[in-house]
N, C-alpha and C positions, 0 to 999 in steps of 0.2 A: 636890340638886337638879341640872338638867343646864345647864349656863349654854349658852345657843345665839346671843346675838344683846345686845349691850354698846353703847349709844347716849346721847343726852341729848335730854331733850326739848322742843320751842317754847319751857319754859321755863328755859331750861339747866339741868333735872334729871338729873342720872345715871340710868341707867335699867338695867334688866338684865331682860328676858325668856331663861326659864329652864322648862324640864321640872323640877317637884316630883312625885319619885319617894316619899315619905315623907315622915313628921314630924309636926309642929301650922301646923294655918295656921287664921287669925281667919276665913276663909270655911266651916271645916269643911271642906272637902275636903284632904283631905292628898294628891291625887294630879294631876297635870292642869298646863296653861299656865298662869303667871304670868306678872306685871310688876312687878317689887319695883321702888321708887325707892328706890337705895344710902344717901339720904342717911336712910331710917329704919330701913334694918337694923343689929340691933342680934345680936350673940354668935354672930360668924360663924366658921366655921373651915372650912380647908382640907385637906382627904384627898388621898391617892395614888390615889382612885379613880377607874376611867377610864370610858368609854360607847361603845359602836358607831359612832356618830354620830347623825345629826338626829331626832330623834321623830317623829312619825306629826301631818300638818297644820302642819309646821314652815313659817316662810314668811320668808324672809329680809329683805323689804324692809315690814317693819314699822310700822305707817301712827303706831303710838304715839312715833316715835321720828323727829323733826328730821332729826337726823343720826345717823348710824350709823360705831360709831369700828371694829367688829369682826363677825364673825359667822362661823357653821362654812358 
C-alpha cells in the first residue's frame, strides 16, 4: 500500500488512509482507497519501495480524521 494520510478519528483511534496496490483485502477489492484503523493492523512489514506521489482522487482533508498528523 501507499500511505497518504495519518491521523486520529473523533474517538481517538489512529487511522491511516492509503491506496492499496495489491494483496489481500477483506472487502475482496485488492486495489483502491482504504482506511485502516491501526489497532486492527497485524503482520505489518516496512519495505524500501517508494511511489511517485498522490494517487488519483486523493483528498488531504480526510473527513474520517478529526486530527491529521501528516499527509502528502
